[in-house]
C-alpha positions as CSV (number, residue, x, y, z in Angstrom):
1,M,-1.9,4.3,-60.0
2,V,-1.8,7.9,-58.6
3,K,-5.0,7.2,-56.6
4,I,-3.5,3.7,-55.1
5,K,-0.4,6.0,-54.1
6,I,-2.5,8.5,-52.3
7,E,-4.3,5.8,-50.3
8,L,-1.3,3.8,-49.6
9,K,0.2,7.1,-47.9
10,Y,-3.0,7.7,-45.7
11,F,-2.9,4.4,-44.8
12,C,0.8,4.9,-43.6
13,I,-0.4,8.0,-41.9
14,I,-3.1,6.3,-40.2
15,L,-1.0,3.4,-38.7
16,S,1.4,5.5,-37.5
17,V,-1.1,7.5,-35.6
18,I,-2.7,4.2,-34.3
19,G,1.0,3.0,-33.1
20,I,1.5,6.5,-31.1
21,V,-1.8,6.2,-29.4
22,V,-1.1,2.5,-28.7
23,L,2.2,3.1,-27.3
24,Y,0.9,5.9,-25.4
25,F,-1.9,3.9,-23.7
26,L,0.7,1.6,-22.9
27,S,2.8,3.8,-21.1
28,L,0.0,4.8,-18.8
29,F,-0.7,1.3,-17.6
30,S,3.0,0.2,-17.2
31,Q,4.2,0.6,-13.8
32,P,8.2,0.8,-12.6
33,T,9.3,-2.5,-11.0
34,I,9.4,-2.7,-7.3
35,I,12.9,-4.3,-6.5
36,K,15.0,-5.0,-3.3
37,L,18.2,-2.8,-3.0
38,S,20.4,-5.9,-3.4
39,E,18.8,-6.3,-6.8
40,I,19.7,-2.7,-8.2
41,S,22.7,-4.2,-10.4
42,S,20.1,-6.0,-12.4
43,Y,18.2,-2.8,-13.6
44,E,20.6,-0.3,-15.0
45,G,19.0,2.0,-17.1
46,K,15.7,1.2,-15.8
47,Q,12.9,2.6,-13.9
48,V,12.5,0.9,-10.3
49,I,10.8,1.5,-7.1
50,V,12.7,1.1,-4.0
51,Q,12.2,1.7,-0.5
52,G,14.6,1.8,3.0
53,I,15.4,3.7,6.0
54,T,17.1,7.0,5.8
55,K,20.5,6.4,6.9
56,E,22.1,10.0,5.7
57,Y,21.0,12.8,3.5
58,Y,22.6,16.2,2.6
59,T,22.1,18.9,0.1
60,T,24.1,20.0,-2.9
61,T,25.5,23.4,-3.8
62,Y,23.1,23.0,-6.5
63,G,19.8,22.4,-4.6
64,S,19.7,18.9,-5.1
65,Q,19.3,16.3,-2.2
66,I,21.5,13.0,-1.8
67,I,19.6,10.3,0.4
68,T,21.2,7.3,1.6
69,I,18.7,4.7,2.1
70,E,19.3,1.1,3.7
71,E,17.3,-2.1,3.1
72,E,18.1,-5.5,4.8
73,N,22.2,-4.9,5.1
74,A,22.2,-3.3,1.4
75,S,22.4,0.4,0.8
76,T,22.5,2.9,-2.0
77,K,21.9,6.6,-3.0
78,V,19.0,8.5,-4.3
79,F,19.9,11.6,-6.3
80,L,16.7,13.8,-6.0
81,E,16.4,17.0,-7.8
82,G,14.8,19.0,-5.6
83,M,14.6,18.5,-1.4
84,I,12.0,16.9,0.8
85,P,11.8,17.5,4.8
86,I,13.6,14.0,5.8
87,E,15.2,13.2,9.0
88,Y,17.7,10.4,9.9
89,G,15.3,7.2,10.5
90,D,12.6,8.2,8.1
91,I,11.3,5.1,5.8
92,I,11.1,6.6,2.3
93,Q,10.0,5.3,-1.1
94,A,11.8,6.5,-4.4
95,T,10.7,5.9,-7.8
96,G,13.6,6.6,-10.5
97,T,16.2,5.3,-12.5
98,V,19.0,3.4,-11.9
99,Q,22.5,4.4,-13.0
100,K,26.1,3.9,-12.0
101,Y,28.2,6.9,-10.8
102,K,32.0,6.7,-9.9
103,G,31.7,3.1,-9.4
104,S,28.6,3.2,-6.9
105,W,24.4,2.4,-7.8
106,E,22.1,5.1,-7.4
107,I,18.7,5.9,-7.9
108,V,18.1,9.4,-10.2
109,V,14.8,11.1,-9.4
110,D,13.8,14.0,-11.3
111,N,10.6,15.3,-9.2
112,I,10.1,15.5,-5.4
113,H,6.7,14.0,-6.3
114,Y,8.2,10.7,-6.8
115,V,9.8,10.4,-3.2
116,K,7.4,9.8,-0.3
117,I,7.9,9.6,3.2
118,V,6.3,5.9,4.0
119,K,6.7,6.4,7.7
120,K,8.3,9.0,10.2
121,W,10.9,7.7,12.4
122,N,9.1,9.1,15.6
123,N,5.8,6.7,14.6
124,I,8.2,3.5,14.3
125,S,8.2,2.4,18.2
126,M,10.7,-0.4,19.0
127,P,11.7,-2.4,22.2
128,L,15.1,-2.1,23.3
129,W,16.0,-5.6,22.4
130,Q,15.5,-4.7,18.5
131,I,18.6,-2.0,18.4
132,A,20.3,-4.4,21.0
133,E,20.6,-7.1,18.3
134,N,21.6,-5.1,15.5
135,P,23.4,-1.7,17.1
136,N,24.7,-0.7,13.6
137,R,21.7,-0.9,11.8
138,Y,20.7,2.0,13.9
139,S,23.7,4.1,14.7
140,G,23.3,7.6,14.0
141,L,19.6,7.7,13.6
142,N,16.6,8.9,15.3
143,V,14.7,6.0,17.0
144,N,11.5,5.7,19.2
145,I,12.3,3.4,21.9
146,S,9.7,2.0,24.4
147,G,11.0,0.8,27.8
148,Y,10.9,1.3,31.7
149,V,12.7,4.0,33.8
150,D,15.5,2.3,36.0
151,T,18.1,4.5,37.7
152,I,17.7,8.4,37.5
153,Y,20.7,10.9,37.6
154,D,20.9,14.6,37.3
155,D,21.0,14.6,33.3
156,Y,20.8,11.0,32.4
157,F,18.9,7.9,33.2
158,Y,18.8,4.2,32.4
159,L,15.9,2.8,30.4
160,S,15.5,-1.0,30.5
161,D,13.3,-3.3,29.0
162,L,10.5,-5.3,31.6
163,E,12.9,-8.2,32.0
164,G,15.9,-6.2,32.7
165,E,18.0,-7.9,30.1
166,H,18.9,-4.9,28.1
167,S,19.5,-1.4,29.0
168,I,21.0,1.8,28.1
169,I,21.8,5.3,29.0
170,V,19.5,8.4,28.2
171,N,21.2,12.1,28.2
172,Y,18.2,14.5,28.4
173,V,17.4,17.8,29.7
174,Y,14.8,17.8,32.6
175,Q,10.9,18.3,31.2
176,N,9.2,20.4,33.5
177,D,5.7,18.9,32.4
178,F,6.9,15.2,32.7
179,F,8.1,13.6,35.9
180,L,10.5,10.7,35.6
181,T,10.0,7.8,38.0
182,P,11.9,4.4,38.4
183,G,9.2,1.8,36.7
184,L,7.2,4.3,34.6
185,K,6.7,3.1,31.0
186,I,7.7,5.5,28.4
187,N,8.7,6.2,25.0
188,V,12.1,7.8,24.5
189,A,12.6,9.7,20.9
190,A,16.1,10.7,20.6
191,R,19.2,10.0,18.5
192,F,21.2,6.6,18.6
193,S,25.1,6.8,18.7
194,Y,28.2,5.5,20.0
195,D,29.9,7.1,22.5
196,V,33.7,6.9,21.3
197,G,34.8,8.4,24.8
198,D,32.6,6.0,27.2
199,F,32.8,3.1,24.7
200,R,29.1,2.6,24.5
201,Y,25.7,3.4,22.8
202,K,23.6,6.0,24.3
203,L,20.2,7.9,23.4
204,E,20.7,11.6,23.4
205,I,18.0,14.0,23.4
206,S,19.0,17.0,21.3
207,E,16.8,18.0,18.8
208,N,13.2,19.8,18.8
209,T,11.7,16.5,17.5
210,H,13.1,14.3,20.2
211,G,11.5,14.0,23.9
212,I,10.1,12.0,26.6
213,F,6.5,10.9,26.0
214,P,4.0,8.4,28.0
215,A,4.1,5.3,26.5
216,G,1.7,4.8,23.7
217,A,1.6,8.5,23.1
218,E,2.3,9.9,19.4
């Protein structure tokens, strides 16, 4: 009788070890679900993978980073323990847990390696008509716009498309190594924003990563 009890005890221990090993290997092969931002409310408490364009970001007093991303008119905040070097307009992918904080959904990411920059804003070239059709989507973001130089003034010029259907003002500082001439095809890396005083959108070259480049240049 004693022998049977001992054997049963070891059998239970072996089953427990096997169960732990199986769960471990299952965790290795299981992957978080890839979801759209519009679906986030259905995944509370679960690990997910999301992707979107960076609309806003700031650092808290505790060294965490709050990133607002947008995808197809849906947006959410990514709470990151740590910081990554991002800019407005970057497309990022985040893997984290869905939770609700103060009535709003967010993705909590506890490791900076779970947030990656899929594409930098200045590597995303777009034509003028793309922002003209949905300016609110790009307002406040860094953008890389391709177009043709139109009328030139001292500290700004007009950038137009080939057909002349769309145009926008570009505020800039003269670049000694790059000469603007009407009709020249260029890429403008700048901040797209709305000028309240003039009631119009504009491209403003105001940061180190901004500039005017020959069309097709990185």
